[in-house]
C-alpha positions as CSV (number, residue, x, y, z in Angstrom):
1,M,18.0,-9.1,97.6
2,K,18.0,-10.1,101.1
3,K,18.1,-6.3,102.1
4,L,15.2,-5.5,99.6
5,L,13.1,-7.9,100.9
6,I,13.7,-6.5,104.0
7,V,12.8,-2.7,103.0
8,L,9.5,-3.8,101.3
9,F,8.5,-5.7,104.5
10,I,9.1,-2.9,107.0
11,P,6.5,-0.8,106.1
12,L,4.1,-3.8,107.2
13,F,5.3,-3.5,110.5
14,V,6.2,-0.1,111.2
15,V,3.7,2.2,109.7
16,P,2.1,4.7,112.3
17,V,-1.9,4.0,113.1
18,Q,-3.0,6.1,115.8
19,H,-6.2,4.8,117.6
20,E,-6.9,7.2,119.9
21,F,-8.7,10.4,120.0
22,G,-6.3,13.7,120.7
23,Q,-7.2,17.3,121.7
24,S,-8.4,19.9,120.0
25,H,-8.9,23.7,120.3
26,Q,-12.0,23.8,118.1
27,V,-15.0,21.3,117.5
28,I,-17.3,21.8,114.8
29,L,-20.4,19.5,114.8
30,L,-22.6,19.2,111.9
31,V,-25.8,17.6,112.2
32,L,-27.1,16.7,108.7
33,D,-30.9,16.7,109.3
34,G,-32.6,13.2,107.8
35,A,-29.0,12.4,105.8
36,D,-29.6,8.7,105.1
37,P,-26.4,6.5,104.7
38,A,-27.9,5.1,102.0
39,V,-27.9,8.2,99.6
40,F,-25.1,10.3,101.8
41,S,-21.4,9.7,101.9
42,L,-18.1,11.8,102.3
43,E,-14.7,10.8,100.6
44,G,-11.4,11.6,102.3
45,F,-12.1,11.7,105.8
46,P,-9.9,10.0,107.9
47,L,-12.4,8.7,110.4
48,E,-15.6,7.2,109.3
49,G,-18.2,4.8,110.5
50,E,-21.9,4.3,111.5
51,C,-23.7,6.0,114.3
52,Q,-26.9,4.9,115.8
53,A,-29.8,7.5,115.9
54,V,-31.8,7.3,119.5
55,F,-35.5,6.5,119.1
56,P,-37.8,7.7,118.3
57,T,-35.8,9.0,115.3
58,M,-37.0,12.4,115.1
59,T,-35.1,15.9,115.2
60,S,-35.6,17.0,118.7
61,P,-34.9,13.9,120.5
62,G,-32.0,13.4,118.4
63,H,-30.6,16.7,118.6
64,A,-31.1,16.5,122.7
65,S,-29.2,13.3,122.7
66,L,-26.4,14.5,120.5
67,L,-25.8,17.6,122.6
68,T,-26.5,16.0,126.2
69,G,-25.1,12.4,125.9
70,V,-27.8,10.9,127.5
71,Y,-31.1,9.3,126.2
72,P,-34.2,10.4,126.0
73,S,-35.4,8.6,129.4
74,R,-33.1,11.0,131.1
75,H,-33.3,14.2,129.1
76,G,-37.1,13.9,128.7
77,I,-37.4,14.6,125.0
78,L,-39.5,11.9,123.6
79,A,-40.5,13.4,120.2
80,N,-41.1,16.7,118.2
81,E,-44.1,17.5,120.4
82,Y,-46.0,16.2,123.6
83,I,-49.5,15.9,124.7
84,E,-50.8,17.9,127.5
85,D,-54.5,17.9,128.2
86,L,-55.2,16.3,124.9
87,K,-53.2,19.1,123.4
88,T,-50.5,19.3,121.3
89,K,-47.4,21.6,122.5
90,N,-44.1,22.1,121.1
91,Y,-41.1,21.2,123.5
92,T,-39.3,24.1,124.6
93,S,-35.8,24.4,126.2
94,E,-36.4,24.1,129.6
95,K,-38.4,20.7,128.8
96,I,-34.6,19.3,128.5
97,E,-33.6,18.1,132.0
98,V,-30.2,17.6,132.0
99,D,-27.0,20.4,130.8
100,T,-26.2,20.5,127.0
101,L,-22.5,21.0,125.9
102,F,-23.3,24.6,125.5
103,E,-24.1,24.7,129.6
104,I,-20.3,22.5,130.0
105,V,-18.6,24.9,127.2
106,K,-19.7,28.2,129.2
107,D,-18.7,26.5,132.5
108,N,-15.3,26.1,131.3
109,G,-15.0,29.7,130.3
110,K,-15.6,28.8,126.2
111,K,-17.7,30.1,123.7
112,G,-20.9,28.0,122.0
113,V,-22.7,28.8,118.7
114,F,-26.1,27.2,117.2
115,I,-26.3,27.5,113.7
116,C,-29.6,26.1,112.3
117,G,-31.8,26.4,109.5
118,K,-35.0,25.5,111.5
119,K,-36.7,28.4,113.2
120,G,-38.7,26.1,115.5
121,L,-35.5,23.5,116.2
122,A,-33.4,27.2,116.9
123,A,-35.8,28.5,119.6
124,F,-35.8,24.9,121.2
125,I,-31.7,24.6,121.6
126,G,-30.3,28.2,120.5
127,V,-31.1,29.5,123.7
128,R,-28.8,27.4,125.7
129,A,-25.8,28.6,123.2
130,N,-23.8,32.0,123.9
131,L,-24.9,32.7,120.2
132,C,-28.1,31.2,118.1
133,V,-28.0,31.9,114.3
134,S,-31.2,31.0,112.3
135,P,-33.5,32.9,109.9
136,A,-35.2,34.2,113.0
137,S,-32.2,35.6,114.3
138,Y,-28.7,36.2,112.9
139,P,-25.9,38.7,113.1
140,M,-26.1,42.0,111.3
141,Y,-23.0,40.8,109.2
142,L,-24.8,38.0,107.8
143,S,-26.9,39.0,104.5
144,E,-30.8,38.3,105.3
145,P,-31.7,34.3,104.9
146,P,-33.3,33.5,101.8
147,E,-36.5,30.7,101.7
148,D,-35.2,28.9,98.8
149,P,-33.8,25.1,100.7
150,H,-30.9,25.2,98.2
151,Q,-30.1,28.9,98.8
152,L,-30.7,28.6,102.8
153,T,-28.3,26.0,103.1
154,M,-25.1,28.2,101.3
155,W,-26.6,30.6,103.6
156,I,-25.8,28.3,106.5
157,F,-22.4,27.2,105.1
158,D,-21.6,31.3,104.8
159,A,-22.8,31.4,108.1
160,I,-20.5,29.1,109.9
161,V,-17.5,30.5,108.2
162,Q,-18.0,34.5,109.0
163,V,-19.5,33.7,112.8
164,N,-16.2,31.3,112.7
165,H,-14.2,34.1,111.9
166,R,-15.8,36.9,113.8
167,E,-17.1,35.2,116.9
168,H,-13.9,32.7,117.3
169,P,-16.2,30.0,119.1
170,D,-15.0,26.9,120.7
171,F,-17.8,25.0,119.7
172,I,-20.3,24.8,117.2
173,C,-23.4,22.8,116.4
174,I,-24.9,23.6,112.9
175,N,-28.3,21.9,111.9
176,V,-28.6,21.4,107.9
177,P,-32.4,21.0,107.2
178,I,-32.5,20.6,103.1
179,L,-31.8,16.8,103.1
180,D,-35.0,16.1,105.8
181,E,-36.9,18.8,103.5
182,L,-36.6,17.5,100.6
183,G,-36.6,13.7,101.7
184,H,-39.9,14.3,103.2
185,Q,-41.3,16.5,100.1
186,Y,-40.0,14.1,97.4
187,G,-38.7,10.7,98.9
188,P,-35.2,9.8,100.3
189,H,-33.9,8.4,96.6
190,S,-35.5,10.8,94.7
191,K,-33.3,12.9,92.1
192,E,-34.3,16.1,93.8
193,T,-33.0,14.5,97.3
194,K,-29.7,13.2,95.8
195,E,-29.1,17.1,93.8
196,A,-29.3,18.2,97.1
197,V,-26.7,15.7,98.6
198,T,-24.2,16.8,95.9
199,L,-24.6,20.7,97.2
200,V,-24.1,19.6,101.0
201,Q,-21.3,17.5,100.0
202,D,-19.5,20.3,98.1
203,Q,-20.6,22.8,101.0
204,I,-18.9,20.5,103.6
205,Y,-15.5,19.6,101.2
206,S,-15.3,23.9,101.1
207,L,-16.0,24.4,104.7
208,Q,-13.2,21.7,105.7
209,E,-10.8,23.6,103.7
210,S,-11.5,26.5,105.4
211,L,-10.7,25.1,108.7
212,D,-7.3,25.5,110.2
213,E,-5.1,23.0,111.9
214,T,-6.5,23.4,115.5
215,S,-10.3,22.6,114.6
216,T,-12.2,19.3,114.3
217,L,-15.0,18.7,111.9
218,I,-17.5,15.6,112.8
219,V,-20.5,15.2,110.8
220,T,-23.3,13.1,111.5
221,A,-27.2,13.2,111.0
222,D,-30.5,13.1,113.6
223,H,-32.0,10.5,112.0
224,G,-32.2,9.1,108.4
225,M,-35.2,8.5,106.3
226,S,-37.4,5.9,104.9
227,P,-40.0,6.0,101.7
228,V,-43.5,5.9,102.3
229,S,-46.7,5.9,100.6
230,H,-49.1,4.7,102.8
231,T,-51.1,5.8,105.9
232,V,-52.6,4.7,109.2
233,S,-55.2,7.4,110.1
234,I,-54.6,6.5,113.8
235,H,-56.8,9.0,115.1
236,V,-59.7,8.4,112.4
237,L,-59.7,4.6,113.3
238,L,-59.7,4.7,117.0
239,H,-62.6,7.7,117.1
240,N,-64.4,5.4,114.8
241,E,-64.1,2.4,116.8
242,G,-65.7,4.3,119.8
243,Y,-62.1,4.6,121.3
244,E,-61.3,7.7,123.4
245,A,-57.5,6.7,123.2
246,W,-55.5,10.0,122.0
247,P,-52.7,9.6,119.5
248,L,-49.7,11.7,119.0
249,H,-48.3,11.3,115.0
250,V,-44.7,11.0,115.2
251,G,-43.9,9.9,111.8
252,R,-43.4,6.1,111.6
253,C,-44.4,5.5,114.9
254,A,-47.2,6.6,117.3
255,F,-47.9,7.8,120.7
256,L,-51.1,6.5,122.1
257,Y,-52.2,8.2,125.5
258,N,-55.6,7.7,127.6
259,V,-55.2,4.0,126.6
260,E,-58.5,2.1,127.4
261,A,-59.1,-1.8,127.6
262,G,-59.1,-3.1,124.2
263,V,-57.2,-0.7,122.2
264,K,-54.0,-2.4,122.2
265,D,-55.9,-5.4,120.5
266,F,-57.5,-3.4,117.9
267,V,-54.1,-1.4,116.6
268,E,-52.5,-4.6,116.5
269,E,-54.5,-5.9,113.9
270,L,-54.6,-2.7,111.9
271,E,-52.9,-2.9,108.5
272,G,-49.7,-1.3,108.6
273,V,-49.1,-1.4,111.6
274,K,-45.9,-3.9,112.6
275,K,-45.4,-3.5,116.5
276,V,-46.9,-2.5,119.6
277,I,-44.8,-1.4,122.7
278,E,-46.2,-1.7,125.9
279,P,-44.4,0.3,129.0
280,G,-42.9,-2.8,130.3
281,D,-40.7,-2.6,127.7
282,Y,-39.9,1.3,127.1
283,S,-36.6,0.7,129.1
284,L,-35.2,-1.3,126.4
285,Y,-35.5,1.7,123.9
286,H,-34.4,4.3,126.3
287,V,-37.9,6.3,126.3
288,N,-38.6,4.9,130.2
289,H,-39.5,8.4,131.0
290,S,-42.4,9.9,133.1
291,T,-43.9,11.7,130.4
292,A,-44.2,8.6,128.3
293,P,-47.3,7.3,126.5
294,D,-49.3,4.0,127.2
295,L,-48.3,2.8,124.4
296,I,-46.1,3.0,121.3
297,I,-47.1,1.5,117.7
298,L,-44.4,1.3,115.0
299,A,-45.5,1.5,111.5
300,E,-44.6,-1.3,108.9
301,D,-42.4,-0.8,105.7
302,D,-43.8,2.4,103.5
303,Y,-46.5,3.2,105.9
304,L,-46.4,6.5,108.5
305,F,-49.2,8.0,110.9
306,I,-50.6,10.8,109.8
307,P,-54.5,11.9,108.8
308,E,-55.3,10.6,105.0
309,P,-55.5,14.0,103.7
310,L,-51.9,15.1,104.5
311,L,-50.4,11.9,102.7
312,K,-50.0,13.7,99.3
313,Y,-47.3,15.9,101.2
314,Y,-45.0,13.1,102.2
315,K,-42.7,10.8,100.2
316,G,-40.5,10.2,103.3
317,M,-40.6,9.9,106.9
318,H,-38.7,8.9,110.1
319,G,-39.5,8.0,113.3
320,S,-39.1,4.2,113.7
321,F,-36.6,1.8,114.3
322,D,-35.6,1.8,110.4
323,E,-34.2,5.2,110.5
324,Q,-31.4,4.9,113.3
325,D,-28.6,4.0,110.8
326,I,-27.2,7.5,110.1
327,P,-23.6,8.7,108.5
328,L,-20.5,9.8,110.7
329,Y,-17.5,11.6,109.5
330,M,-14.5,12.8,111.4
331,T,-11.6,14.9,110.5
332,G,-8.9,17.5,112.0
333,A,-7.1,17.8,115.2
334,G,-7.5,15.0,117.3
335,I,-9.2,12.9,114.8
336,P,-7.4,9.4,114.4
337,Q,-7.3,7.4,111.1
338,G,-9.8,4.3,111.4
339,I,-13.4,3.4,111.4
340,I,-15.7,3.9,114.1
341,Q,-19.3,2.3,115.6
342,C,-21.1,4.9,118.1
343,N,-24.5,6.0,119.2
344,H,-25.7,9.5,119.6
345,V,-25.2,9.4,123.1
346,D,-21.1,9.1,122.5
347,I,-20.9,12.3,120.7
348,A,-21.2,14.5,123.7
349,P,-18.8,12.8,125.7
350,L,-16.3,12.7,122.4
351,V,-16.5,16.5,122.5
352,V,-15.9,16.9,125.7
353,H,-12.7,14.8,125.4
354,L,-11.6,17.0,122.6
355,L,-12.0,20.2,124.4
356,N,-10.7,18.7,127.5
357,L,-13.6,20.1,129.1
358,E,-14.5,19.4,133.0
359,T,-18.1,18.5,134.1
360,D,-19.3,16.1,136.9
361,I,-22.3,14.9,134.2
362,T,-22.4,11.1,134.0
363,F,-22.8,10.5,130.3
364,D,-24.8,7.5,128.9
365,G,-22.3,7.4,126.3
366,V,-18.2,7.0,126.5
367,V,-15.6,8.2,124.0
368,P,-15.8,5.6,121.2
369,Q,-13.3,2.9,120.5
370,V,-11.3,3.5,116.8
371,E,-10.7,0.6,115.0
372,E,-8.0,0.3,112.3
373,K,-8.9,0.3,108.9
374,K,-8.0,-2.5,106.8
375,A,-4.5,-2.2,105.1
376,G,-5.0,-5.2,102.2
377,G,-4.5,-2.8,99.5
378,Y,-1.4,-1.4,101.3
379,V,0.1,-5.3,101.9
380,G,-0.9,-6.1,98.4
381,L,1.2,-3.3,96.7
382,V,4.2,-4.8,98.7
383,L,3.7,-8.2,97.9
384,L,3.2,-7.5,94.2
385,G,6.5,-5.2,94.4
386,V,8.4,-8.7,95.9
387,V,6.9,-10.9,93.1
388,V,8.1,-8.2,90.7
389,Y,11.5,-8.3,91.8
390,I,12.0,-12.1,91.7
391,L,10.8,-12.3,88.5
392,A,13.1,-9.4,87.5
393,R,16.2,-11.2,89.0
394,R,15.4,-14.3,87.3
395,F,15.0,-13.0,83.7
396,L,18.5,-11.0,84.2
397,S,19.7,-14.0,85.3
398,Q,19.6,-15.8,82.1
């Protein structure tokens, strides 16, 4: 019996657990636009956990931080748009003030590809990659991209496989927009969004099966999504009060420019306004950049900043601190088993480590630490075996 007890207890002490990230020949970074952990999850990935999106929780700053490893205070992308001469303009690629993973990959003699379901985001990020694939521009060996979001999702995942087979990239970053699109239109907890989640899950599992043992798959998001049903028409409210302050709608937050005396006190009292952030506190949220607005205001739960006539088009929105929690799953070469907590800015340093790239960039993030998953279930199974053995011995000895 002593020998059996030793055999049963040995696994408790010798089960190998790898806690360090290894190396990989290829990294695929799959960014699910608007994927909220309350509705999206994956099964069977050896490494899983939580990631914190940068603020504001919008697509452009999120992708910029994922691909640069620095906060908006350094890369300069504070929202999807910016104000110049009281005009709203889209960010262009040269506005990103630091190198992305695509430049680092090129500098190391390797190839990077950006596959994106959003034309605007492709124009913003894609010019930095060796190849950019989107509905606006794609190789001849791919079929024409459909407009239906479900069919476009399948087109994107098919593009990943075909581009991988033909181009042999070392790094691929992909944006999948369906959860963001349907989350806005129907709400993050709607039947339509949950059906889209199932589609995306199935496509990810198929992609996972198609990859060889030298590839790494990282699945995360640029931001989450919150339900909304009320608006703060900040532009109209300021104008009606006689103020000339100019707002930029950033989803569930708003940037205010040309702020006069009295504006802060006025907006603090508005229905639907949760908090006002002043420039002295911008460094706390990593938005202390020379192009930052005069004030940032945050919406209460269920509110967003948008003109009243446009509210009917939105059942979900992001942009505030409430959408910073995002999913994170990893599998493949160099990925240990365990659980992980990290930030957007930790992903780029991790990719650099996995691909063994050289760079002189000082990231704001670091290669994240991996913690061991609790083995309570395994321990319980072994102890149960001991109990069963003891009872069996007593029964047979009677």
